[in-house]
C-alpha positions as a Markdown table, in Angstrom:
| # | Residue | x | y | z |
|---|---|---|---|---|
| 1 | Met | -2.8 | 5.1 | 15.0 |
| 2 | Asn | -3.5 | 4.2 | 18.3 |
| 3 | His | -4.8 | 0.9 | 19.6 |
| 4 | Glu | -3.7 | -1.9 | 21.9 |
| 5 | Asn | -3.4 | -4.3 | 19.0 |
| 6 | Ile | -1.2 | -2.0 | 17.0 |
| 7 | Ile | 2.4 | -1.7 | 17.3 |
| 8 | Lys | 3.0 | 2.0 | 18.6 |
| 9 | Val | 5.7 | 4.3 | 17.0 |
| 10 | Phe | 6.5 | 6.8 | 19.6 |
| 11 | Asp | 9.0 | 8.9 | 17.4 |
| 12 | Leu | 10.3 | 9.4 | 13.5 |
| 13 | Met | 13.9 | 10.5 | 13.4 |
| 14 | Glu | 15.6 | 11.2 | 9.9 |
| 15 | Phe | 19.4 | 11.2 | 9.8 |
| 16 | Lys | 21.7 | 11.9 | 6.5 |
| 17 | Asn | 21.3 | 8.1 | 5.1 |
| 18 | Phe | 18.5 | 6.3 | 7.6 |
| 19 | Leu | 15.4 | 6.5 | 9.9 |
| 20 | Leu | 15.2 | 5.8 | 13.1 |
| 21 | Met | 11.6 | 4.5 | 14.2 |
| 22 | Pro | 11.4 | 3.6 | 17.9 |
| 23 | Met | 8.9 | 1.4 | 18.9 |
| 24 | Glu | 7.2 | -0.9 | 21.8 |
| 25 | Ile | 8.5 | -4.3 | 22.2 |
| 26 | Gly | 7.5 | -7.2 | 20.9 |
| 27 | Lys | 9.0 | -10.4 | 22.3 |
| 28 | Phe | 8.4 | -13.1 | 19.2 |
| 29 | Ser | 6.5 | -13.2 | 16.5 |
| 30 | Leu | 3.2 | -15.4 | 16.3 |
| 31 | Met | 5.3 | -17.6 | 13.6 |
| 32 | Gln | 8.0 | -18.0 | 16.3 |
| 33 | Leu | 4.7 | -19.1 | 18.1 |
| 34 | Ile | 2.9 | -21.4 | 16.2 |
| 35 | Lys | 6.4 | -23.3 | 14.9 |
| 36 | Gln | 7.1 | -23.9 | 18.8 |
| 37 | Arg | 3.8 | -25.5 | 19.1 |
| 38 | Phe | 3.6 | -27.4 | 16.3 |
| 39 | Arg | 7.1 | -28.4 | 16.8 |
| 40 | Asn | 6.2 | -29.7 | 20.4 |
| 41 | Lys | 3.1 | -31.0 | 18.8 |
| 42 | Lys | 0.9 | -29.3 | 21.2 |
| 43 | Gly | -0.8 | -26.5 | 18.8 |
| 44 | Phe | -3.8 | -24.4 | 19.8 |
| 45 | Asn | -7.1 | -24.7 | 21.5 |
| 46 | Glu | -9.7 | -23.0 | 20.1 |
| 47 | Glu | -9.9 | -20.7 | 22.7 |
| 48 | Glu | -6.3 | -19.3 | 22.0 |
| 49 | Val | -6.9 | -19.1 | 18.3 |
| 50 | Ala | -10.2 | -17.1 | 19.3 |
| 51 | Gln | -8.0 | -15.1 | 21.2 |
| 52 | Ile | -5.7 | -14.7 | 18.4 |
| 53 | Met | -8.2 | -14.2 | 15.9 |
| 54 | Lys | -10.0 | -11.4 | 17.9 |
| 55 | Gly | -7.0 | -9.1 | 18.6 |
| 56 | Val | -5.7 | -9.3 | 14.9 |
| 57 | Leu | -9.6 | -8.0 | 13.9 |
| 58 | Glu | -10.0 | -5.8 | 16.4 |
| 59 | Gly | -6.5 | -4.4 | 14.4 |
| 60 | Leu | -7.6 | -4.6 | 11.4 |
| 61 | Asn | -11.0 | -2.7 | 11.8 |
| 62 | His | -9.4 | 0.0 | 13.6 |
| 63 | Met | -7.3 | 1.3 | 10.4 |
| 64 | His | -9.7 | 0.4 | 8.0 |
| 65 | Ser | -12.7 | 2.2 | 10.1 |
| 66 | Thr | -10.1 | 5.1 | 11.1 |
| 67 | Arg | -8.3 | 5.6 | 8.4 |
| 68 | Lys | -9.1 | 3.4 | 5.7 |
| 69 | Ile | -6.0 | 2.5 | 5.6 |
| 70 | Leu | -5.0 | -1.1 | 4.2 |
| 71 | His | -1.8 | -3.4 | 5.4 |
| 72 | Arg | -2.0 | -5.6 | 2.5 |
| 73 | Asp | 1.6 | -7.7 | 4.1 |
| 74 | Leu | -0.7 | -9.2 | 6.9 |
| 75 | Lys | 1.0 | -12.7 | 7.7 |
| 76 | Pro | 2.0 | -14.2 | 10.8 |
| 77 | Asp | 5.4 | -12.6 | 10.5 |
| 78 | Asn | 3.3 | -9.3 | 10.8 |
| 79 | Val | 2.3 | -10.1 | 14.2 |
| 80 | Leu | 4.1 | -9.8 | 17.4 |
| 81 | Met | 3.0 | -12.2 | 20.8 |
| 82 | Ile | 4.0 | -9.9 | 23.7 |
| 83 | Ser | 3.1 | -12.5 | 25.8 |
| 84 | Lys | 3.5 | -16.7 | 25.5 |
| 85 | Thr | 0.4 | -17.2 | 28.0 |
| 86 | Asp | -1.8 | -14.0 | 27.3 |
| 87 | Phe | -2.8 | -14.2 | 23.3 |
| 88 | Ser | -4.9 | -11.0 | 23.5 |
| 89 | Lys | -1.5 | -9.2 | 24.0 |
| 90 | Leu | -1.0 | -8.4 | 19.9 |
| 91 | Lys | 0.7 | -6.0 | 17.9 |
| 92 | Ile | 0.3 | -6.0 | 14.1 |
| 93 | Ile | 3.5 | -4.3 | 12.4 |
| 94 | Asp | 5.8 | -4.2 | 9.0 |
| 95 | Phe | 3.2 | -1.1 | 7.4 |
| 96 | Gly | 5.6 | -1.1 | 5.0 |
| 97 | Met | 3.3 | -2.1 | 1.9 |
| 98 | Ala | 0.3 | -0.2 | 3.5 |
| 99 | Thr | -1.9 | 2.0 | 1.4 |
| 100 | Glu | -4.7 | 5.0 | 2.3 |
| 101 | Ile | -7.4 | 4.5 | 0.5 |
| 102 | Asp | -10.8 | 5.9 | -0.3 |
| 103 | Asp | -12.2 | 3.7 | -2.8 |
| 104 | Ile | -11.8 | 0.1 | -3.5 |
| 105 | Gln | -11.4 | 0.2 | -7.0 |
| 106 | Asp | -7.5 | 1.9 | -6.1 |
| 107 | Phe | -6.3 | -1.4 | -4.4 |
| 108 | Val | -3.8 | -2.6 | -6.0 |
| 109 | Ser | -2.3 | -6.4 | -4.7 |
| 110 | Cys | 0.7 | -6.8 | -3.3 |
| 111 | Gly | 2.6 | -8.9 | -0.4 |
| 112 | Thr | 3.8 | -11.6 | 0.3 |
| 113 | Trp | 1.9 | -14.3 | -2.6 |
| 114 | Thr | 2.0 | -17.2 | -0.5 |
| 115 | Tyr | -0.6 | -15.3 | 1.7 |
| 116 | Gln | -2.9 | -13.5 | -0.8 |
| 117 | Pro | -5.8 | -14.6 | -1.3 |
| 118 | Pro | -6.3 | -17.3 | -4.9 |
| 119 | Glu | -8.6 | -14.7 | -6.4 |
């Protein structure tokens, strides 16, 4: 998927016992940034949260609208930050549980249970 908020995979190399996938580099996860901010008692202001959410939602919209892909494990650990100051520069990563679906009836719940909706 070619989108600024989705991690780019440059190649896929298959070896005897493993796969190698060279990708873009991210500096730290959104979870690391959240923990650092709250340790320093700084938190996030409304503009920063809006930038983060805009990047995540634009990436998800691209996945859903162009390829009908559901991530199924979206959480702060699976969002890489490229910059500590420009929150719009982020990448959605870890598509290990992602699936392509044509019908929402085919959806099977999976992922990290603490991030799943209660329904």
